[in-house]
mmCIF file of the N, C-alpha and C atoms, coordinates in Angstrom:
data_MODEL
# 
_entry.id   MODEL 
# 
loop_
_atom_site.group_PDB 
_atom_site.id 
_atom_site.type_symbol 
_atom_site.label_atom_id 
_atom_site.label_alt_id 
_atom_site.label_comp_id 
_atom_site.label_asym_id 
_atom_site.label_entity_id 
_atom_site.label_seq_id 
_atom_site.pdbx_PDB_ins_code 
_atom_site.Cartn_x 
_atom_site.Cartn_y 
_atom_site.Cartn_z 
_atom_site.occupancy 
_atom_site.B_iso_or_equiv 
_atom_site.pdbx_formal_charge 
_atom_site.auth_seq_id 
_atom_site.auth_comp_id 
_atom_site.auth_asym_id 
_atom_site.auth_atom_id 
_atom_site.pdbx_PDB_model_num 
ATOM 1   N N  . MET A 1 1  ? 73.525 -72.521 45.972 1.00 0.00 ? 1  MET A N  1 
ATOM 2   C CA . MET A 1 1  ? 72.151 -72.061 46.080 1.00 0.00 ? 1  MET A CA 1 
ATOM 3   C C  . MET A 1 1  ? 71.609 -71.381 44.864 1.00 0.00 ? 1  MET A C  1 
ATOM 4   N N  . ARG A 1 2  ? 72.474 -70.463 44.291 1.00 0.00 ? 2  ARG A N  1 
ATOM 5   C CA . ARG A 1 2  ? 72.104 -69.746 43.140 1.00 0.00 ? 2  ARG A CA 1 
ATOM 6   C C  . ARG A 1 2  ? 72.009 -70.691 41.910 1.00 0.00 ? 2  ARG A C  1 
ATOM 7   N N  . GLN A 1 3  ? 73.002 -71.582 41.795 1.00 0.00 ? 3  GLN A N  1 
ATOM 8   C CA . GLN A 1 3  ? 72.984 -72.533 40.650 1.00 0.00 ? 3  GLN A CA 1 
ATOM 9   C C  . GLN A 1 3  ? 71.717 -73.412 40.684 1.00 0.00 ? 3  GLN A C  1 
ATOM 10  N N  . GLY A 1 4  ? 71.396 -73.865 41.877 1.00 0.00 ? 4  GLY A N  1 
ATOM 11  C CA . GLY A 1 4  ? 70.183 -74.688 41.990 1.00 0.00 ? 4  GLY A CA 1 
ATOM 12  C C  . GLY A 1 4  ? 68.918 -73.950 41.605 1.00 0.00 ? 4  GLY A C  1 
ATOM 13  N N  . ARG A 1 5  ? 68.826 -72.701 42.039 1.00 0.00 ? 5  ARG A N  1 
ATOM 14  C CA . ARG A 1 5  ? 67.689 -71.896 41.746 1.00 0.00 ? 5  ARG A CA 1 
ATOM 15  C C  . ARG A 1 5  ? 67.559 -71.611 40.223 1.00 0.00 ? 5  ARG A C  1 
ATOM 16  N N  . ASN A 1 6  ? 68.715 -71.271 39.606 1.00 0.00 ? 6  ASN A N  1 
ATOM 17  C CA . ASN A 1 6  ? 68.740 -70.982 38.143 1.00 0.00 ? 6  ASN A CA 1 
ATOM 18  C C  . ASN A 1 6  ? 68.335 -72.262 37.378 1.00 0.00 ? 6  ASN A C  1 
ATOM 19  N N  . GLY A 1 7  ? 68.815 -73.431 37.780 1.00 0.00 ? 7  GLY A N  1 
ATOM 20  C CA . GLY A 1 7  ? 68.520 -74.680 37.153 1.00 0.00 ? 7  GLY A CA 1 
ATOM 21  C C  . GLY A 1 7  ? 67.020 -74.915 37.190 1.00 0.00 ? 7  GLY A C  1 
ATOM 22  N N  . HIS A 1 8  ? 66.424 -74.665 38.400 1.00 0.00 ? 8  HIS A N  1 
ATOM 23  C CA . HIS A 1 8  ? 64.955 -74.892 38.542 1.00 0.00 ? 8  HIS A CA 1 
ATOM 24  C C  . HIS A 1 8  ? 64.221 -73.955 37.617 1.00 0.00 ? 8  HIS A C  1 
ATOM 25  N N  . ASN A 1 9  ? 64.589 -72.691 37.523 1.00 0.00 ? 9  ASN A N  1 
ATOM 26  C CA . ASN A 1 9  ? 63.936 -71.719 36.676 1.00 0.00 ? 9  ASN A CA 1 
ATOM 27  C C  . ASN A 1 9  ? 64.062 -72.103 35.216 1.00 0.00 ? 9  ASN A C  1 
ATOM 28  N N  . ASP A 1 10 ? 65.222 -72.621 34.810 1.00 0.00 ? 10 ASP A N  1 
ATOM 29  C CA . ASP A 1 10 ? 65.433 -73.009 33.397 1.00 0.00 ? 10 ASP A CA 1 
ATOM 30  C C  . ASP A 1 10 ? 64.470 -74.152 33.067 1.00 0.00 ? 10 ASP A C  1 
ATOM 31  N N  . GLU A 1 11 ? 64.320 -75.137 33.969 1.00 0.00 ? 11 GLU A N  1 
ATOM 32  C CA . GLU A 1 11 ? 63.410 -76.242 33.752 1.00 0.00 ? 11 GLU A CA 1 
ATOM 33  C C  . GLU A 1 11 ? 61.980 -75.734 33.589 1.00 0.00 ? 11 GLU A C  1 
ATOM 34  N N  . ARG A 1 12 ? 61.628 -74.848 34.458 1.00 0.00 ? 12 ARG A N  1 
ATOM 35  C CA . ARG A 1 12 ? 60.246 -74.240 34.394 1.00 0.00 ? 12 ARG A CA 1 
ATOM 36  C C  . ARG A 1 12 ? 60.021 -73.528 33.094 1.00 0.00 ? 12 ARG A C  1 
ATOM 37  N N  . ASN A 1 13 ? 61.040 -72.740 32.671 1.00 0.00 ? 13 ASN A N  1 
ATOM 38  C CA . ASN A 1 13 ? 60.889 -71.974 31.426 1.00 0.00 ? 13 ASN A CA 1 
ATOM 39  C C  . ASN A 1 13 ? 60.791 -72.962 30.224 1.00 0.00 ? 13 ASN A C  1 
ATOM 40  N N  . ASP A 1 14 ? 61.509 -74.019 30.215 1.00 0.00 ? 14 ASP A N  1 
ATOM 41  C CA . ASP A 1 14 ? 61.469 -75.010 29.160 1.00 0.00 ? 14 ASP A CA 1 
ATOM 42  C C  . ASP A 1 14 ? 60.087 -75.590 29.090 1.00 0.00 ? 14 ASP A C  1 
ATOM 43  N N  . LEU A 1 15 ? 59.511 -75.980 30.196 1.00 0.00 ? 15 LEU A N  1 
ATOM 44  C CA . LEU A 1 15 ? 58.162 -76.538 30.235 1.00 0.00 ? 15 LEU A CA 1 
ATOM 45  C C  . LEU A 1 15 ? 57.143 -75.510 29.819 1.00 0.00 ? 15 LEU A C  1 
ATOM 46  N N  . PHE A 1 16 ? 57.319 -74.260 30.199 1.00 0.00 ? 16 PHE A N  1 
ATOM 47  C CA . PHE A 1 16 ? 56.380 -73.219 29.846 1.00 0.00 ? 16 PHE A CA 1 
ATOM 48  C C  . PHE A 1 16 ? 56.441 -72.980 28.348 1.00 0.00 ? 16 PHE A C  1 
ATOM 49  N N  . HIS A 1 17 ? 57.610 -72.848 27.732 1.00 0.00 ? 17 HIS A N  1 
ATOM 50  C CA . HIS A 1 17 ? 57.748 -72.665 26.345 1.00 0.00 ? 17 HIS A CA 1 
ATOM 51  C C  . HIS A 1 17 ? 57.234 -73.851 25.548 1.00 0.00 ? 17 HIS A C  1 
ATOM 52  N N  . ARG A 1 18 ? 57.464 -75.065 26.003 1.00 0.00 ? 18 ARG A N  1 
ATOM 53  C CA . ARG A 1 18 ? 56.996 -76.263 25.313 1.00 0.00 ? 18 ARG A CA 1 
ATOM 54  C C  . ARG A 1 18 ? 55.461 -76.274 25.302 1.00 0.00 ? 18 ARG A C  1 
ATOM 55  N N  . GLY A 1 19 ? 54.858 -75.908 26.440 1.00 0.00 ? 19 GLY A N  1 
ATOM 56  C CA . GLY A 1 19 ? 53.437 -75.867 26.567 1.00 0.00 ? 19 GLY A CA 1 
ATOM 57  C C  . GLY A 1 19 ? 52.815 -74.815 25.641 1.00 0.00 ? 19 GLY A C  1 
ATOM 58  N N  . LEU A 1 20 ? 53.503 -73.615 25.631 1.00 0.00 ? 20 LEU A N  1 
ATOM 59  C CA . LEU A 1 20 ? 53.025 -72.515 24.825 1.00 0.00 ? 20 LEU A CA 1 
ATOM 60  C C  . LEU A 1 20 ? 53.056 -72.899 23.339 1.00 0.00 ? 20 LEU A C  1 
ATOM 61  N N  . ILE A 1 21 ? 54.212 -73.440 22.873 1.00 0.00 ? 21 ILE A N  1 
ATOM 62  C CA . ILE A 1 21 ? 54.392 -73.775 21.446 1.00 0.00 ? 21 ILE A CA 1 
ATOM 63  C C  . ILE A 1 21 ? 53.510 -74.952 21.136 1.00 0.00 ? 21 ILE A C  1 
ATOM 64  N N  . GLY A 1 22 ? 53.337 -75.912 22.044 1.00 0.00 ? 22 GLY A N  1 
ATOM 65  C CA . GLY A 1 22 ? 52.550 -77.145 21.778 1.00 0.00 ? 22 GLY A CA 1 
ATOM 66  C C  . GLY A 1 22 ? 51.079 -76.849 21.717 1.00 0.00 ? 22 GLY A C  1 
ATOM 67  N N  . ASN A 1 23 ? 50.602 -75.718 22.347 1.00 0.00 ? 23 ASN A N  1 
ATOM 68  C CA . ASN A 1 23 ? 49.179 -75.473 22.381 1.00 0.00 ? 23 ASN A CA 1 
ATOM 69  C C  . ASN A 1 23 ? 48.820 -74.287 21.500 1.00 0.00 ? 23 ASN A C  1 
ATOM 70  N N  . PRO A 1 24 ? 48.095 -74.589 20.333 1.00 0.00 ? 24 PRO A N  1 
ATOM 71  C CA . PRO A 1 24 ? 47.774 -73.565 19.398 1.00 0.00 ? 24 PRO A CA 1 
ATOM 72  C C  . PRO A 1 24 ? 46.899 -72.431 20.045 1.00 0.00 ? 24 PRO A C  1 
ATOM 73  N N  . GLY A 1 25 ? 46.062 -72.805 20.997 1.00 0.00 ? 25 GLY A N  1 
ATOM 74  C CA . GLY A 1 25 ? 45.205 -71.827 21.639 1.00 0.00 ? 25 GLY A CA 1 
ATOM 75  C C  . GLY A 1 25 ? 46.026 -70.784 22.401 1.00 0.00 ? 25 GLY A C  1 
ATOM 76  N N  . CYS A 1 26 ? 47.090 -71.204 23.106 1.00 0.00 ? 26 CYS A N  1 
ATOM 77  C CA . CYS A 1 26 ? 47.969 -70.317 23.833 1.00 0.00 ? 26 CYS A CA 1 
ATOM 78  C C  . CYS A 1 26 ? 48.671 -69.373 22.835 1.00 0.00 ? 26 CYS A C  1 
ATOM 79  N N  . MET A 1 27 ? 49.164 -69.936 21.714 1.00 0.00 ? 27 MET A N  1 
ATOM 80  C CA . MET A 1 27 ? 49.822 -69.088 20.701 1.00 0.00 ? 27 MET A CA 1 
ATOM 81  C C  . MET A 1 27 ? 48.869 -68.060 20.161 1.00 0.00 ? 27 MET A C  1 
ATOM 82  N N  . LEU A 1 28 ? 47.624 -68.451 19.950 1.00 0.00 ? 28 LEU A N  1 
ATOM 83  C CA . LEU A 1 28 ? 46.614 -67.530 19.427 1.00 0.00 ? 28 LEU A CA 1 
ATOM 84  C C  . LEU A 1 28 ? 46.372 -66.365 20.436 1.00 0.00 ? 28 LEU A C  1 
ATOM 85  N N  . VAL A 1 29 ? 46.259 -66.734 21.678 1.00 0.00 ? 29 VAL A N  1 
ATOM 86  C CA . VAL A 1 29 ? 46.073 -65.739 22.708 1.00 0.00 ? 29 VAL A CA 1 
ATOM 87  C C  . VAL A 1 29 ? 47.294 -64.813 22.762 1.00 0.00 ? 29 VAL A C  1 
ATOM 88  N N  . LEU A 1 30 ? 48.476 -65.345 22.633 1.00 0.00 ? 30 LEU A N  1 
ATOM 89  C CA . LEU A 1 30 ? 49.699 -64.544 22.719 1.00 0.00 ? 30 LEU A CA 1 
ATOM 90  C C  . LEU A 1 30 ? 49.741 -63.525 21.510 1.00 0.00 ? 30 LEU A C  1 
ATOM 91  N N  . ILE A 1 31 ? 49.393 -64.040 20.331 1.00 0.00 ? 31 ILE A N  1 
ATOM 92  C CA . ILE A 1 31 ? 49.348 -63.183 19.136 1.00 0.00 ? 31 ILE A CA 1 
ATOM 93  C C  . ILE A 1 31 ? 48.337 -62.067 19.291 1.00 0.00 ? 31 ILE A C  1 
ATOM 94  N N  . VAL A 1 32 ? 47.128 -62.391 19.818 1.00 0.00 ? 32 VAL A N  1 
ATOM 95  C CA . VAL A 1 32 ? 46.075 -61.394 20.023 1.00 0.00 ? 32 VAL A CA 1 
ATOM 96  C C  . VAL A 1 32 ? 46.550 -60.355 21.034 1.00 0.00 ? 32 VAL A C  1 
ATOM 97  N N  . LEU A 1 33 ? 47.202 -60.777 22.096 1.00 0.00 ? 33 LEU A N  1 
ATOM 98  C CA . LEU A 1 33 ? 47.694 -59.828 23.089 1.00 0.00 ? 33 LEU A CA 1 
ATOM 99  C C  . LEU A 1 33 ? 48.713 -58.891 22.451 1.00 0.00 ? 33 LEU A C  1 
ATOM 100 N N  . ILE A 1 34 ? 49.622 -59.397 21.637 1.00 0.00 ? 34 ILE A N  1 
ATOM 101 C CA . ILE A 1 34 ? 50.632 -58.587 20.978 1.00 0.00 ? 34 ILE A CA 1 
ATOM 102 C C  . ILE A 1 34 ? 49.978 -57.541 20.094 1.00 0.00 ? 34 ILE A C  1 
ATOM 103 N N  . ILE A 1 35 ? 48.980 -57.943 19.292 1.00 0.00 ? 35 ILE A N  1 
ATOM 104 C CA . ILE A 1 35 ? 48.215 -57.034 18.431 1.00 0.00 ? 35 ILE A CA 1 
ATOM 105 C C  . ILE A 1 35 ? 47.524 -55.956 19.211 1.00 0.00 ? 35 ILE A C  1 
ATOM 106 N N  . VAL A 1 36 ? 46.846 -56.337 20.288 1.00 0.00 ? 36 VAL A N  1 
ATOM 107 C CA . VAL A 1 36 ? 46.143 -55.343 21.150 1.00 0.00 ? 36 VAL A CA 1 
ATOM 108 C C  . VAL A 1 36 ? 47.125 -54.363 21.757 1.00 0.00 ? 36 VAL A C  1 
ATOM 109 N N  . ILE A 1 37 ? 48.253 -54.851 22.233 1.00 0.00 ? 37 ILE A N  1 
ATOM 110 C CA . ILE A 1 37 ? 49.262 -53.962 22.836 1.00 0.00 ? 37 ILE A CA 1 
ATOM 111 C C  . ILE A 1 37 ? 49.816 -52.995 21.760 1.00 0.00 ? 37 ILE A C  1 
ATOM 112 N N  . SER A 1 38 ? 50.030 -53.465 20.543 1.00 0.00 ? 38 SER A N  1 
ATOM 113 C CA . SER A 1 38 ? 50.484 -52.619 19.450 1.00 0.00 ? 38 SER A CA 1 
ATOM 114 C C  . SER A 1 38 ? 49.461 -51.553 19.084 1.00 0.00 ? 38 SER A C  1 
ATOM 115 N N  . ILE A 1 39 ? 48.186 -51.918 19.097 1.00 0.00 ? 39 ILE A N  1 
ATOM 116 C CA . ILE A 1 39 ? 47.105 -50.921 18.806 1.00 0.00 ? 39 ILE A CA 1 
ATOM 117 C C  . ILE A 1 39 ? 47.107 -49.863 19.875 1.00 0.00 ? 39 ILE A C  1 
ATOM 118 N N  . ILE A 1 40 ? 47.181 -50.263 21.141 1.00 0.00 ? 40 ILE A N  1 
ATOM 119 C CA . ILE A 1 40 ? 47.167 -49.345 22.289 1.00 0.00 ? 40 ILE A CA 1 
ATOM 120 C C  . ILE A 1 40 ? 48.371 -48.381 22.215 1.00 0.00 ? 40 ILE A C  1 
ATOM 121 N N  . VAL A 1 41 ? 49.567 -48.922 21.929 1.00 0.00 ? 41 VAL A N  1 
ATOM 122 C CA . VAL A 1 41 ? 50.766 -48.095 21.824 1.00 0.00 ? 41 VAL A CA 1 
ATOM 123 C C  . VAL A 1 41 ? 50.624 -47.100 20.660 1.00 0.00 ? 41 VAL A C  1 
ATOM 124 N N  . ASN A 1 42 ? 50.131 -47.590 19.541 1.00 0.00 ? 42 ASN A N  1 
ATOM 125 C CA . ASN A 1 42 ? 49.946 -46.636 18.377 1.00 0.00 ? 42 ASN A CA 1 
ATOM 126 C C  . ASN A 1 42 ? 48.919 -45.605 18.686 1.00 0.00 ? 42 ASN A C  1 
ATOM 127 N N  . TYR A 1 43 ? 47.867 -45.982 19.377 1.00 0.00 ? 43 TYR A N  1 
ATOM 128 C CA . TYR A 1 43 ? 46.805 -45.035 19.761 1.00 0.00 ? 43 TYR A CA 1 
ATOM 129 C C  . TYR A 1 43 ? 47.344 -43.910 20.592 1.00 0.00 ? 43 TYR A C  1 
ATOM 130 N N  . PHE A 1 44 ? 48.166 -44.263 21.593 1.00 0.00 ? 44 PHE A N  1 
ATOM 131 C CA . PHE A 1 44 ? 48.714 -43.224 22.539 1.00 0.00 ? 44 PHE A CA 1 
ATOM 132 C C  . PHE A 1 44 ? 49.823 -42.415 21.837 1.00 0.00 ? 44 PHE A C  1 
ATOM 133 N N  . ASP A 1 45 ? 50.480 -42.969 20.885 1.00 0.00 ? 45 ASP A N  1 
ATOM 134 C CA . ASP A 1 45 ? 51.561 -42.227 20.113 1.00 0.00 ? 45 ASP A CA 1 
ATOM 135 C C  . ASP A 1 45 ? 50.821 -41.245 19.160 1.00 0.00 ? 45 ASP A C  1 
# 
């Protein structure tokens, strides 16, 4: 049961990463989110 569940999750993660890397828009959103989080962390520090 555990092996099957892990295998399913691995497949989902592969598709997710492929979609993220394949789509420039998603990468742009990811970069913007990282920048915004960095600014917020620096602001509170």
